[in-house]
Biopython code that builds the backbone (N, CA, C, O; Angstrom):
import numpy as np
from Bio.PDB.StructureBuilder import StructureBuilder

atoms = [
    (1, "MET", "N", (1.945, 1.955, 23.989)),
    (1, "MET", "CA", (2.009, 1.911, 22.525)),
    (1, "MET", "C", (0.657, 2.323, 21.947)),
    (1, "MET", "O", (-0.388, 1.875, 22.419)),
    (2, "ASN", "N", (0.683, 3.174, 20.930)),
    (2, "ASN", "CA", (-0.523, 3.563, 20.219)),
    (2, "ASN", "C", (-1.097, 2.330, 19.535)),
    (2, "ASN", "O", (-0.339, 1.528, 18.990)),
    (3, "ASN", "N", (-2.426, 2.156, 19.551)),
    (3, "ASN", "CA", (-2.998, 0.951, 18.972)),
    (3, "ASN", "C", (-3.412, 1.090, 17.516)),
    (3, "ASN", "O", (-3.941, 0.138, 16.941)),
    (4, "THR", "N", (-3.188, 2.244, 16.902)),
    (4, "THR", "CA", (-3.394, 2.412, 15.467)),
    (4, "THR", "C", (-2.310, 3.338, 14.903)),
    (4, "THR", "O", (-1.731, 4.160, 15.613)),
    (5, "ILE", "N", (-2.064, 3.173, 13.621)),
    (5, "ILE", "CA", (-1.212, 4.120, 12.899)),
    (5, "ILE", "C", (-1.993, 4.598, 11.686)),
    (5, "ILE", "O", (-2.848, 3.877, 11.171)),
    (6, "ARG", "N", (-1.709, 5.786, 11.236)),
    (6, "ARG", "CA", (-2.429, 6.388, 10.119)),
    (6, "ARG", "C", (-1.671, 6.117, 8.827)),
    (6, "ARG", "O", (-0.496, 6.460, 8.697)),
    (7, "GLY", "N", (-2.362, 5.497, 7.875)),
    (7, "GLY", "CA", (-1.789, 5.227, 6.572)),
    (7, "GLY", "C", (-2.609, 5.885, 5.485)),
    (7, "GLY", "O", (-3.590, 6.578, 5.757)),
    (8, "ILE", "N", (-2.199, 5.662, 4.259)),
    (8, "ILE", "CA", (-2.960, 6.136, 3.099)),
    (8, "ILE", "C", (-3.297, 4.929, 2.249)),
    (8, "ILE", "O", (-2.412, 4.209, 1.785)),
    (9, "LEU", "N", (-4.600, 4.714, 2.048)),
    (9, "LEU", "CA", (-5.110, 3.624, 1.231)),
    (9, "LEU", "C", (-5.182, 4.083, -0.220)),
    (9, "LEU", "O", (-5.733, 5.142, -0.520)),
    (10, "ILE", "N", (-4.625, 3.283, -1.109)),
    (10, "ILE", "CA", (-4.698, 3.543, -2.547)),
    (10, "ILE", "C", (-5.714, 2.562, -3.110)),
    (10, "ILE", "O", (-5.516, 1.349, -3.045)),
    (11, "ASP", "N", (-6.803, 3.087, -3.663)),
    (11, "ASP", "CA", (-7.878, 2.249, -4.217)),
    (11, "ASP", "C", (-8.010, 2.546, -5.711)),
    (11, "ASP", "O", (-8.655, 3.523, -6.090)),
    (12, "PRO", "N", (-7.403, 1.711, -6.564)),
    (12, "PRO", "CA", (-7.457, 2.001, -7.996)),
    (12, "PRO", "C", (-8.844, 1.817, -8.611)),
    (12, "PRO", "O", (-9.129, 2.404, -9.655)),
    (13, "SER", "N", (-9.717, 1.014, -7.987)),
    (13, "SER", "CA", (-11.079, 0.861, -8.505)),
    (13, "SER", "C", (-11.846, 2.169, -8.381)),
    (13, "SER", "O", (-12.591, 2.546, -9.286)),
    (14, "ALA", "N", (-11.666, 2.857, -7.266)),
    (14, "ALA", "CA", (-12.317, 4.146, -7.054)),
    (14, "ALA", "C", (-11.460, 5.311, -7.554)),
    (14, "ALA", "O", (-11.913, 6.456, -7.567)),
    (15, "LYS", "N", (-10.210, 5.015, -7.970)),
    (15, "LYS", "CA", (-9.245, 6.038, -8.371)),
    (15, "LYS", "C", (-9.129, 7.104, -7.289)),
    (15, "LYS", "O", (-9.242, 8.303, -7.543)),
    (16, "LYS", "N", (-8.897, 6.608, -6.051)),
    (16, "LYS", "CA", (-8.955, 7.491, -4.895)),
    (16, "LYS", "C", (-7.904, 7.119, -3.857)),
    (16, "LYS", "O", (-7.579, 5.946, -3.672)),
    (17, "LEU", "N", (-7.388, 8.125, -3.194)),
    (17, "LEU", "CA", (-6.526, 7.961, -2.024)),
    (17, "LEU", "C", (-7.317, 8.416, -0.808)),
    (17, "LEU", "O", (-8.023, 9.423, -0.868)),
    (18, "SER", "N", (-7.205, 7.683, 0.297)),
    (18, "SER", "CA", (-7.903, 8.079, 1.516)),
    (18, "SER", "C", (-7.076, 7.673, 2.730)),
    (18, "SER", "O", (-6.277, 6.739, 2.673)),
    (19, "TYR", "N", (-7.283, 8.394, 3.826)),
    (19, "TYR", "CA", (-6.603, 8.043, 5.067)),
    (19, "TYR", "C", (-7.265, 6.810, 5.662)),
    (19, "TYR", "O", (-8.476, 6.624, 5.543)),
    (20, "ILE", "N", (-6.460, 5.969, 6.303)),
    (20, "ILE", "CA", (-6.964, 4.759, 6.931)),
    (20, "ILE", "C", (-6.193, 4.523, 8.217)),
    (20, "ILE", "O", (-4.980, 4.726, 8.276)),
    (21, "ASP", "N", (-6.910, 4.093, 9.246)),
    (21, "ASP", "CA", (-6.268, 3.723, 10.499)),
    (21, "ASP", "C", (-5.980, 2.236, 10.472)),
    (21, "ASP", "O", (-6.885, 1.428, 10.262)),
    (22, "ILE", "N", (-4.732, 1.872, 10.681)),
    (22, "ILE", "CA", (-4.286, 0.479, 10.681)),
    (22, "ILE", "C", (-4.064, 0.065, 12.133)),
    (22, "ILE", "O", (-3.283, 0.687, 12.853)),
    (23, "ALA", "N", (-4.757, -0.988, 12.554)),
    (23, "ALA", "CA", (-4.672, -1.453, 13.939)),
    (23, "ALA", "C", (-3.350, -2.179, 14.178)),
    (23, "ALA", "O", (-2.867, -2.931, 13.330)),
    (24, "ILE", "N", (-2.785, -1.934, 15.352)),
    (24, "ILE", "CA", (-1.553, -2.587, 15.788)),
    (24, "ILE", "C", (-1.921, -3.528, 16.942)),
    (24, "ILE", "O", (-2.566, -3.106, 17.901)),
    (25, "THR", "N", (-1.518, -4.783, 16.855)),
    (25, "THR", "CA", (-1.800, -5.732, 17.931)),
    (25, "THR", "C", (-0.855, -5.496, 19.107)),
    (25, "THR", "O", (0.085, -4.706, 19.013)),
    (26, "GLY", "N", (-1.113, -6.185, 20.207)),
    (26, "GLY", "CA", (-0.259, -6.069, 21.389)),
    (26, "GLY", "C", (1.180, -6.446, 21.121)),
    (26, "GLY", "O", (2.089, -5.950, 21.786)),
    (27, "SER", "N", (1.398, -7.328, 20.142)),
    (27, "SER", "CA", (2.766, -7.739, 19.800)),
    (27, "SER", "C", (3.424, -6.781, 18.804)),
    (27, "SER", "O", (4.575, -6.979, 18.415)),
    (28, "GLY", "N", (2.687, -5.740, 18.391)),
    (28, "GLY", "CA", (3.258, -4.747, 17.483)),
    (28, "GLY", "C", (3.024, -5.028, 16.009)),
    (28, "GLY", "O", (3.568, -4.324, 15.159)),
    (29, "SER", "N", (2.227, -6.042, 15.686)),
    (29, "SER", "CA", (1.975, -6.407, 14.285)),
    (29, "SER", "C", (0.767, -5.652, 13.727)),
    (29, "SER", "O", (-0.209, -5.403, 14.434)),
    (30, "CYS", "N", (0.855, -5.297, 12.458)),
    (30, "CYS", "CA", (-0.280, -4.663, 11.783)),
    (30, "CYS", "C", (-0.761, -5.509, 10.600)),
    (30, "CYS", "O", (-1.564, -5.040, 9.793)),
    (31, "LEU", "N", (-0.280, -6.741, 10.493)),
    (31, "LEU", "CA", (-0.596, -7.577, 9.333)),
    (31, "LEU", "C", (-2.093, -7.842, 9.168)),
    (31, "LEU", "O", (-2.616, -7.731, 8.060)),
    (32, "LYS", "N", (-2.783, -8.187, 10.241)),
    (32, "LYS", "CA", (-4.215, -8.494, 10.131)),
    (32, "LYS", "C", (-4.978, -7.302, 9.554)),
    (32, "LYS", "O", (-5.828, -7.467, 8.680)),
    (33, "SER", "N", (-4.672, -6.119, 10.042)),
    (33, "SER", "CA", (-5.333, -4.909, 9.562)),
    (33, "SER", "C", (-4.972, -4.616, 8.100)),
    (33, "SER", "O", (-5.811, -4.141, 7.334)),
    (34, "LEU", "N", (-3.724, -4.900, 7.718)),
    (34, "LEU", "CA", (-3.325, -4.712, 6.316)),
    (34, "LEU", "C", (-4.061, -5.689, 5.401)),
    (34, "LEU", "O", (-4.494, -5.305, 4.315)),
    (35, "TYR", "N", (-4.210, -6.947, 5.824)),
    (35, "TYR", "CA", (-4.965, -7.921, 5.019)),
    (35, "TYR", "C", (-6.380, -7.413, 4.758)),
    (35, "TYR", "O", (-6.880, -7.498, 3.636)),
    (36, "GLU", "N", (-7.017, -6.889, 5.793)),
    (36, "GLU", "CA", (-8.386, -6.382, 5.655)),
    (36, "GLU", "C", (-8.438, -5.162, 4.740)),
    (36, "GLU", "O", (-9.315, -5.069, 3.880)),
    (37, "ALA", "N", (-7.513, -4.233, 4.916)),
    (37, "ALA", "CA", (-7.513, -3.000, 4.124)),
    (37, "ALA", "C", (-7.265, -3.268, 2.644)),
    (37, "ALA", "O", (-7.887, -2.656, 1.775)),
    (38, "ILE", "N", (-6.347, -4.190, 2.372)),
    (38, "ILE", "CA", (-5.966, -4.486, 0.988)),
    (38, "ILE", "C", (-6.892, -5.548, 0.373)),
    (38, "ILE", "O", (-6.966, -5.690, -0.847)),
    (39, "ASN", "N", (-7.591, -6.287, 1.238)),
    (39, "ASN", "CA", (-8.488, -7.360, 0.816)),
    (39, "ASN", "C", (-7.700, -8.501, 0.183)),
    (39, "ASN", "O", (-7.918, -8.874, -0.970)),
    (40, "CYS", "N", (-6.767, -9.048, 0.985)),
    (40, "CYS", "CA", (-5.921, -10.127, 0.496)),
    (40, "CYS", "C", (-5.536, -11.059, 1.641)),
    (40, "CYS", "O", (-5.867, -10.805, 2.799)),
    (41, "ASN", "N", (-4.836, -12.133, 1.307)),
    (41, "ASN", "CA", (-4.376, -13.098, 2.299)),
    (41, "ASN", "C", (-2.872, -13.082, 2.506)),
    (41, "ASN", "O", (-2.358, -13.719, 3.425)),
    (42, "LEU", "N", (-2.168, -12.351, 1.651)),
    (42, "LEU", "CA", (-0.712, -12.333, 1.715)),
    (42, "LEU", "C", (-0.241, -10.962, 1.236)),
    (42, "LEU", "O", (-0.543, -10.558, 0.112)),
    (43, "VAL", "N", (0.499, -10.244, 2.084)),
    (43, "VAL", "CA", (0.976, -8.915, 1.695)),
    (43, "VAL", "C", (2.446, -8.964, 1.317)),
    (43, "VAL", "O", (3.194, -9.849, 1.732)),
    (44, "GLU", "N", (2.828, -7.989, 0.521)),
    (44, "GLU", "CA", (4.222, -7.832, 0.107)),
    (44, "GLU", "C", (4.621, -6.389, 0.381)),
    (44, "GLU", "O", (3.832, -5.466, 0.180)),
    (45, "LEU", "N", (5.831, -6.209, 0.836)),
    (45, "LEU", "CA", (6.360, -4.888, 1.115)),
    (45, "LEU", "C", (7.139, -4.366, -0.083)),
    (45, "LEU", "O", (8.007, -5.053, -0.621)),
    (46, "VAL", "N", (6.821, -3.149, -0.492)),
    (46, "VAL", "CA", (7.580, -2.448, -1.529)),
    (46, "VAL", "C", (8.162, -1.212, -0.846)),
    (46, "VAL", "O", (7.423, -0.308, -0.453)),
    (47, "ARG", "N", (9.469, -1.176, -0.709)),
    (47, "ARG", "CA", (10.130, -0.048, -0.046)),
    (47, "ARG", "C", (10.200, 1.111, -1.035)),
    (47, "ARG", "O", (10.849, 1.008, -2.076)),
    (48, "LEU", "N", (9.528, 2.217, -0.705)),
    (48, "LEU", "CA", (9.535, 3.388, -1.572)),
    (48, "LEU", "C", (10.693, 4.329, -1.252)),
    (48, "LEU", "O", (11.254, 4.967, -2.143)),
    (49, "SER", "N", (11.042, 4.405, 0.033)),
    (49, "SER", "CA", (12.162, 5.248, 0.465)),
    (49, "SER", "C", (12.568, 4.788, 1.862)),
    (49, "SER", "O", (12.006, 3.830, 2.393)),
    (50, "ASP", "N", (13.541, 5.469, 2.452)),
    (50, "ASP", "CA", (13.964, 5.122, 3.812)),
    (50, "ASP", "C", (12.861, 5.338, 4.837)),
    (50, "ASP", "O", (12.909, 4.773, 5.929)),
    (51, "SER", "N", (11.854, 6.163, 4.486)),
    (51, "SER", "CA", (10.798, 6.477, 5.451)),
    (51, "SER", "C", (9.397, 6.081, 4.988)),
    (51, "SER", "O", (8.419, 6.349, 5.687)),
    (52, "LEU", "N", (9.286, 5.441, 3.810)),
    (52, "LEU", "CA", (7.968, 5.077, 3.271)),
    (52, "LEU", "C", (7.935, 3.630, 2.799)),
    (52, "LEU", "O", (8.810, 3.180, 2.059)),
    (53, "ASP", "N", (6.894, 2.902, 3.248)),
    (53, "ASP", "CA", (6.641, 1.533, 2.795)),
    (53, "ASP", "C", (5.287, 1.461, 2.123)),
    (53, "ASP", "O", (4.322, 2.077, 2.575)),
    (54, "LEU", "N", (5.220, 0.705, 1.040)),
    (54, "LEU", "CA", (3.962, 0.420, 0.351)),
    (54, "LEU", "C", (3.667, -1.054, 0.550)),
    (54, "LEU", "O", (4.480, -1.910, 0.201)),
    (55, "TRP", "N", (2.500, -1.353, 1.114)),
    (55, "TRP", "CA", (2.060, -2.733, 1.338)),
    (55, "TRP", "C", (1.009, -3.068, 0.290)),
    (55, "TRP", "O", (0.030, -2.340, 0.130)),
    (56, "VAL", "N", (1.216, -4.186, -0.434)),
    (56, "VAL", "CA", (0.332, -4.581, -1.531)),
    (56, "VAL", "C", (0.002, -6.074, -1.440)),
    (56, "VAL", "O", (0.577, -6.802, -0.630)),
    (57, "ASP", "N", (-0.929, -6.512, -2.282)),
    (57, "ASP", "CA", (-1.299, -7.921, -2.369)),
    (57, "ASP", "C", (-0.183, -8.675, -3.094)),
    (57, "ASP", "O", (0.089, -8.418, -4.267)),
    (58, "GLU", "N", (0.453, -9.597, -2.396)),
    (58, "GLU", "CA", (1.542, -10.397, -2.961)),
    (58, "GLU", "C", (1.100, -11.133, -4.226)),
    (58, "GLU", "O", (1.897, -11.326, -5.145)),
    (59, "GLU", "N", (-0.161, -11.540, -4.273)),
    (59, "GLU", "CA", (-0.671, -12.325, -5.394)),
    (59, "GLU", "C", (-1.503, -11.492, -6.369)),
    (59, "GLU", "O", (-2.209, -12.050, -7.209)),
    (60, "GLY", "N", (-1.427, -10.171, -6.268)),
    (60, "GLY", "CA", (-2.254, -9.283, -7.077)),
    (60, "GLY", "C", (-2.192, -9.546, -8.574)),
    (60, "GLY", "O", (-3.231, -9.601, -9.231)),
    (61, "LEU", "N", (-1.003, -9.706, -9.120)),
    (61, "LEU", "CA", (-0.874, -9.915, -10.565)),
    (61, "LEU", "C", (-1.244, -11.338, -10.986)),
    (61, "LEU", "O", (-1.360, -11.613, -12.180)),
    (62, "LEU", "N", (-1.430, -12.243, -10.026)),
    (62, "LEU", "CA", (-1.873, -13.605, -10.352)),
    (62, "LEU", "C", (-3.388, -13.696, -10.462)),
    (62, "LEU", "O", (-3.919, -14.686, -10.966)),
    (63, "LYS", "N", (-4.084, -12.667, -9.992)),
    (63, "LYS", "CA", (-5.544, -12.684, -9.944)),
    (63, "LYS", "C", (-6.177, -11.727, -10.954)),
    (63, "LYS", "O", (-7.348, -11.377, -10.808)),
    (64, "ILE", "N", (-5.448, -11.302, -11.955)),
    (64, "ILE", "CA", (-5.975, -10.277, -12.850)),
    (64, "ILE", "C", (-7.049, -10.826, -13.783)),
    (64, "ILE", "O", (-7.012, -11.983, -14.203)),
    (65, "ASP", "N", (-8.003, -9.954, -14.091)),
    (65, "ASP", "CA", (-9.025, -10.223, -15.095)),
    (65, "ASP", "C", (-9.445, -8.862, -15.675)),
    (65, "ASP", "O", (-8.783, -7.854, -15.427)),
    (66, "GLU", "N", (-10.533, -8.833, -16.437)),
    (66, "GLU", "CA", (-10.946, -7.592, -17.092)),
    (66, "GLU", "C", (-11.341, -6.491, -16.112)),
    (66, "GLU", "O", (-11.357, -5.316, -16.479)),
    (67, "SER", "N", (-11.662, -6.857, -14.867)),
    (67, "SER", "CA", (-12.079, -5.848, -13.897)),
    (67, "SER", "C", (-10.928, -5.321, -13.036)),
    (67, "SER", "O", (-11.128, -4.421, -12.221)),
    (68, "THR", "N", (-9.736, -5.870, -13.210)),
    (68, "THR", "CA", (-8.591, -5.470, -12.398)),
    (68, "THR", "C", (-8.177, -4.035, -12.706)),
    (68, "THR", "O", (-8.099, -3.626, -13.865)),
    (69, "LYS", "N", (-7.917, -3.289, -11.651)),
    (69, "LYS", "CA", (-7.427, -1.919, -11.771)),
    (69, "LYS", "C", (-6.025, -1.867, -11.166)),
    (69, "LYS", "O", (-5.698, -2.648, -10.273)),
    (70, "TYR", "N", (-5.211, -0.952, -11.653)),
    (70, "TYR", "CA", (-3.803, -0.868, -11.287)),
    (70, "TYR", "C", (-3.437, 0.541, -10.852)),
    (70, "TYR", "O", (-4.154, 1.504, -11.125)),
    (71, "PHE", "N", (-2.306, 0.637, -10.172)),
    (71, "PHE", "CA", (-1.700, 1.938, -9.904)),
    (71, "PHE", "C", (-0.184, 1.772, -9.967)),
    (71, "PHE", "O", (0.335, 0.659, -9.881)),
    (72, "HIS", "N", (0.509, 2.883, -10.118)),
    (72, "HIS", "CA", (1.967, 2.880, -10.091)),
    (72, "HIS", "C", (2.453, 4.277, -9.756)),
    (72, "HIS", "O", (1.690, 5.243, -9.775)),
    (73, "THR", "N", (3.734, 4.365, -9.448)),
    (73, "THR", "CA", (4.369, 5.659, -9.232)),
    (73, "THR", "C", (5.513, 5.783, -10.227)),
    (73, "THR", "O", (5.968, 4.791, -10.796)),
    (74, "GLU", "N", (5.962, 6.987, -10.425)),
    (74, "GLU", "CA", (7.104, 7.230, -11.300)),
    (74, "GLU", "C", (8.292, 6.416, -10.793)),
    (74, "GLU", "O", (8.574, 6.417, -9.595)),
    (75, "GLY", "N", (8.971, 5.738, -11.667)),
    (75, "GLY", "CA", (10.124, 4.952, -11.276)),
    (75, "GLY", "C", (9.809, 3.515, -10.911)),
    (75, "GLY", "O", (10.724, 2.706, -10.759)),
    (76, "MET", "N", (8.534, 3.177, -10.765)),
    (76, "MET", "CA", (8.136, 1.808, -10.444)),
    (76, "MET", "C", (8.152, 1.005, -11.738)),
    (76, "MET", "O", (7.526, 1.410, -12.718)),
    (77, "SER", "N", (8.854, -0.120, -11.761)),
    (77, "SER", "CA", (9.000, -0.874, -13.003)),
    (77, "SER", "C", (7.737, -1.614, -13.404)),
    (77, "SER", "O", (7.490, -1.793, -14.596)),
    (78, "ASN", "N", (6.930, -2.050, -12.447)),
    (78, "ASN", "CA", (5.690, -2.774, -12.739)),
    (78, "ASN", "C", (4.521, -2.104, -12.032)),
    (78, "ASN", "O", (4.692, -1.538, -10.952)),
    (79, "PRO", "N", (3.332, -2.163, -12.634)),
    (79, "PRO", "CA", (2.166, -1.628, -11.939)),
    (79, "PRO", "C", (1.760, -2.565, -10.806)),
    (79, "PRO", "O", (2.137, -3.737, -10.791)),
    (80, "ILE", "N", (0.995, -2.044, -9.868)),
    (80, "ILE", "CA", (0.467, -2.810, -8.752)),
    (80, "ILE", "C", (-0.998, -3.105, -9.050)),
    (80, "ILE", "O", (-1.769, -2.193, -9.352)),
    (81, "ALA", "N", (-1.385, -4.380, -8.965)),
    (81, "ALA", "CA", (-2.782, -4.769, -9.178)),
    (81, "ALA", "C", (-3.512, -4.743, -7.848)),
    (81, "ALA", "O", (-3.069, -5.365, -6.882)),
    (82, "GLY", "N", (-4.617, -4.035, -7.792)),
    (82, "GLY", "CA", (-5.411, -3.981, -6.570)),
    (82, "GLY", "C", (-4.993, -2.850, -5.655)),
    (82, "GLY", "O", (-4.280, -1.928, -6.053)),
    (83, "ARG", "N", (-5.453, -2.943, -4.421)),
    (83, "ARG", "CA", (-5.258, -1.880, -3.438)),
    (83, "ARG", "C", (-3.878, -1.934, -2.782)),
    (83, "ARG", "O", (-3.197, -2.959, -2.818)),
    (84, "GLY", "N", (-3.487, -0.825, -2.190)),
    (84, "GLY", "CA", (-2.237, -0.746, -1.455)),
    (84, "GLY", "C", (-2.369, 0.215, -0.288)),
    (84, "GLY", "O", (-3.252, 1.072, -0.280)),
    (85, "VAL", "N", (-1.496, 0.073, 0.692)),
    (85, "VAL", "CA", (-1.467, 0.970, 1.851)),
    (85, "VAL", "C", (-0.041, 1.487, 2.019)),
    (85, "VAL", "O", (0.918, 0.715, 2.026)),
    (86, "ILE", "N", (0.080, 2.795, 2.153)),
    (86, "ILE", "CA", (1.379, 3.412, 2.403)),
    (86, "ILE", "C", (1.470, 3.766, 3.888)),
    (86, "ILE", "O", (0.599, 4.436, 4.443)),
    (87, "LEU", "N", (2.545, 3.298, 4.510)),
    (87, "LEU", "CA", (2.833, 3.586, 5.912)),
    (87, "LEU", "C", (4.238, 4.157, 6.015)),
    (87, "LEU", "O", (5.062, 3.978, 5.119)),
    (88, "GLY", "N", (4.496, 4.839, 7.105)),
    (88, "GLY", "CA", (5.851, 5.274, 7.397)),
    (88, "GLY", "C", (6.632, 4.107, 7.984)),
    (88, "GLY", "O", (6.052, 3.100, 8.390)),
    (89, "VAL", "N", (7.944, 4.250, 8.025)),
    (89, "VAL", "CA", (8.800, 3.235, 8.649)),
    (89, "VAL", "C", (9.935, 3.952, 9.354)),
    (89, "VAL", "O", (10.462, 4.947, 8.855)),
    (90, "LYS", "N", (10.311, 3.436, 10.526)),
    (90, "LYS", "CA", (11.458, 4.015, 11.235)),
    (90, "LYS", "C", (12.315, 2.886, 11.780)),
    (90, "LYS", "O", (11.838, 1.787, 12.065)),
    (91, "GLN", "N", (13.594, 3.196, 11.913)),
    (91, "GLN", "CA", (14.551, 2.245, 12.475)),
    (91, "GLN", "C", (14.471, 2.298, 14.000)),
    (91, "GLN", "O", (14.403, 3.379, 14.586)),
    (92, "THR", "N", (14.479, 1.135, 14.632)),
    (92, "THR", "CA", (14.506, 1.046, 16.087)),
    (92, "THR", "C", (15.681, 0.156, 16.482)),
    (92, "THR", "O", (16.365, -0.391, 15.617)),
    (93, "GLU", "N", (15.911, 0.013, 17.765)),
    (93, "GLU", "CA", (16.983, -0.870, 18.240)),
    (93, "GLU", "C", (16.710, -2.322, 17.857)),
    (93, "GLU", "O", (17.638, -3.110, 17.677)),
    (94, "ASP", "N", (15.421, -2.668, 17.733)),
    (94, "ASP", "CA", (15.034, -4.046, 17.407)),
    (94, "ASP", "C", (14.824, -4.285, 15.914)),
    (94, "ASP", "O", (14.458, -5.394, 15.525)),
    (95, "GLY", "N", (15.041, -3.296, 15.081)),
    (95, "GLY", "CA", (14.829, -3.447, 13.640)),
    (95, "GLY", "C", (14.030, -2.280, 13.100)),
    (95, "GLY", "O", (14.363, -1.122, 13.352)),
    (96, "GLU", "N", (12.978, -2.581, 12.358)),
    (96, "GLU", "CA", (12.138, -1.539, 11.773)),
    (96, "GLU", "C", (10.742, -1.615, 12.362)),
    (96, "GLU", "O", (10.295, -2.667, 12.817)),
    (97, "GLU", "N", (10.062, -0.470, 12.342)),
    (97, "GLU", "CA", (8.721, -0.378, 12.887)),
    (97, "GLU", "C", (7.866, 0.469, 11.960)),
    (97, "GLU", "O", (8.301, 1.528, 11.508)),
    (98, "SER", "N", (6.656, 0.010, 11.676)),
    (98, "SER", "CA", (5.718, 0.805, 10.879)),
    (98, "SER", "C", (5.206, 1.956, 11.722)),
    (98, "SER", "O", (4.947, 1.806, 12.916)),
    (99, "THR", "N", (5.062, 3.115, 11.080)),
    (99, "THR", "CA", (4.610, 4.329, 11.762)),
    (99, "THR", "C", (3.586, 5.038, 10.890)),
    (99, "THR", "O", (3.291, 4.600, 9.778)),
    (100, "ASP", "N", (3.048, 6.136, 11.405)),
    (100, "ASP", "CA", (2.137, 6.966, 10.621)),
    (100, "ASP", "C", (2.814, 7.380, 9.320)),
    (100, "ASP", "O", (4.014, 7.652, 9.295)),
    (101, "CYS", "N", (2.049, 7.424, 8.258)),
    (101, "CYS", "CA", (2.575, 7.874, 6.969)),
    (101, "CYS", "C", (2.927, 9.361, 7.088)),
    (101, "CYS", "O", (2.076, 10.165, 7.468)),
    (102, "PRO", "N", (4.169, 9.733, 6.768)),
    (102, "PRO", "CA", (4.567, 11.137, 6.897)),
    (102, "PRO", "C", (4.059, 12.022, 5.757)),
    (102, "PRO", "O", (4.208, 13.243, 5.811)),
    (103, "CYS", "N", (3.468, 11.429, 4.740)),
    (103, "CYS", "CA", (2.971, 12.187, 3.586)),
    (103, "CYS", "C", (1.486, 12.493, 3.736)),
    (103, "CYS", "O", (0.786, 11.883, 4.543)),
    (104, "THR", "N", (1.033, 13.436, 2.951)),
    (104, "THR", "CA", (-0.396, 13.736, 2.884)),
    (104, "THR", "C", (-0.965, 13.176, 1.590)),
    (104, "THR", "O", (-0.224, 12.832, 0.669)),
    (105, "ILE", "N", (-2.273, 13.091, 1.531)),
    (105, "ILE", "CA", (-2.930, 12.662, 0.288)),
    (105, "ILE", "C", (-2.559, 13.612, -0.837)),
    (105, "ILE", "O", (-2.336, 13.177, -1.966)),
    (106, "GLU", "N", (-2.491, 14.894, -0.545)),
    (106, "GLU", "CA", (-2.143, 15.877, -1.567)),
    (106, "GLU", "C", (-0.746, 15.612, -2.124)),
    (106, "GLU", "O", (-0.525, 15.717, -3.331)),
    (107, "ASP", "N", (0.201, 15.268, -1.240)),
    (107, "ASP", "CA", (1.560, 14.948, -1.693)),
    (107, "ASP", "C", (1.545, 13.749, -2.638)),
    (107, "ASP", "O", (2.138, 13.786, -3.716)),
    (108, "LEU", "N", (0.862, 12.692, -2.220)),
    (108, "LEU", "CA", (0.892, 11.438, -2.980)),
    (108, "LEU", "C", (0.027, 11.464, -4.240)),
    (108, "LEU", "O", (0.297, 10.727, -5.188)),
    (109, "SER", "N", (-1.006, 12.302, -4.260)),
    (109, "SER", "CA", (-1.878, 12.343, -5.444)),
    (109, "SER", "C", (-1.117, 12.799, -6.688)),
    (109, "SER", "O", (-1.533, 12.511, -7.810)),
    (110, "LYS", "N", (-0.015, 13.500, -6.496)),
    (110, "LYS", "CA", (0.815, 13.926, -7.619)),
    (110, "LYS", "C", (1.675, 12.776, -8.139)),
    (110, "LYS", "O", (2.118, 12.799, -9.288)),
    (111, "GLU", "N", (1.912, 11.766, -7.292)),
    (111, "GLU", "CA", (2.817, 10.664, -7.616)),
    (111, "GLU", "C", (2.113, 9.395, -8.097)),
    (111, "GLU", "O", (2.682, 8.634, -8.880)),
    (112, "ILE", "N", (0.888, 9.162, -7.639)),
    (112, "ILE", "CA", (0.159, 7.923, -7.942)),
    (112, "ILE", "C", (-0.613, 8.089, -9.240)),
    (112, "ILE", "O", (-1.354, 9.056, -9.414)),
    (113, "LYS", "N", (-0.436, 7.149, -10.140)),
    (113, "LYS", "CA", (-1.168, 7.126, -11.417)),
    (113, "LYS", "C", (-2.020, 5.858, -11.459)),
    (113, "LYS", "O", (-1.556, 4.781, -11.086)),
    (114, "PHE", "N", (-3.258, 5.989, -11.911)),
    (114, "PHE", "CA", (-4.169, 4.849, -12.002)),
    (114, "PHE", "C", (-4.254, 4.365, -13.439)),
    (114, "PHE", "O", (-4.185, 5.156, -14.380)),
    (115, "ARG", "N", (-4.406, 3.039, -13.600)),
    (115, "ARG", "CA", (-4.489, 2.420, -14.924)),
    (115, "ARG", "C", (-5.635, 1.428, -14.978)),
    (115, "ARG", "O", (-6.049, 0.874, -13.960)),
    (116, "GLU", "N", (-6.135, 1.216, -16.178)),
    (116, "GLU", "CA", (-7.206, 0.252, -16.422)),
    (116, "GLU", "C", (-6.623, -1.072, -16.884)),
    (116, "GLU", "O", (-5.412, -1.196, -17.072)),
    (117, "PHE", "N", (-7.473, -2.045, -17.062)),
    (117, "PHE", "CA", (-7.053, -3.369, -17.518)),
    (117, "PHE", "C", (-6.451, -3.301, -18.915)),
    (117, "PHE", "O", (-6.874, -2.518, -19.766)),
    (118, "SER", "N", (-5.456, -4.141, -19.117)),
    (118, "SER", "CA", (-4.840, -4.338, -20.428)),
    (118, "SER", "C", (-4.364, -5.766, -20.475)),
    (118, "SER", "O", (-4.030, -6.336, -19.436)),
    (119, "PHE", "N", (-4.322, -6.364, -21.652)),
    (119, "PHE", "CA", (-3.780, -7.704, -21.741)),
    (119, "PHE", "C", (-2.279, -7.696, -21.450)),
    (119, "PHE", "O", (-1.680, -8.745, -21.210)),
    (120, "ASN", "N", (-1.686, -6.521, -21.474)),
    (120, "ASN", "CA", (-0.297, -6.359, -21.075)),
    (120, "ASN", "C", (-0.253, -5.346, -19.941)),
    (120, "ASN", "O", (-0.117, -4.151, -20.204)),
    (121, "PRO", "N", (-0.365, -5.786, -18.668)),
    (121, "PRO", "CA", (-0.424, -4.819, -17.569)),
    (121, "PRO", "C", (0.882, -4.062, -17.339)),
    (121, "PRO", "O", (0.926, -3.150, -16.513)),
    (122, "TYR", "N", (1.952, -4.427, -18.059)),
    (122, "TYR", "CA", (3.247, -3.772, -17.873)),
    (122, "TYR", "C", (3.461, -2.620, -18.841)),
    (122, "TYR", "O", (4.601, -2.206, -19.048)),
    (123, "TYR", "N", (2.406, -2.094, -19.438)),
    (123, "TYR", "CA", (2.532, -1.004, -20.403)),
    (123, "TYR", "C", (2.876, 0.288, -19.747)),
    (123, "TYR", "O", (3.018, 1.306, -20.425)),
]
sb = StructureBuilder()
sb.init_structure("model")
sb.init_model(0)
sb.init_chain("A")
sb.init_seg("    ")
for serial, (resi, resn, name, xyz) in enumerate(atoms, 1):
    if name == "N":
        sb.init_residue(resn, " ", resi, " ")
    sb.init_atom(name, np.array(xyz, "f"), 0.0, 1.0, " ", f" {name:<3s}", serial, name[0])
structure = sb.get_structure()
């Protein structure tokens, strides 16, 4: 088993997308690496498509203040507070498995929009 998968980190503070290697443990989990990349203690999965997963801070909107930065994609009902990681996903006999992101930064830069703080982050 490969010990890393390639994802795309979305950093709304820097208004930047970058490639990131996410470590996979011997048991096949990438949670520890996602916590570090997103800078959180609890992640939430947002399914973007059959082949794309977005991992975000589960408590992101509970921690907002004037310095909070957001991102969203077309069709997303709420913005995401803080960082996110996009990974690929594939079906296996045992369920689903995270894989390398099949998209490029160039592909996603057309879809990701960055936002600043607002007293109404759902604008």
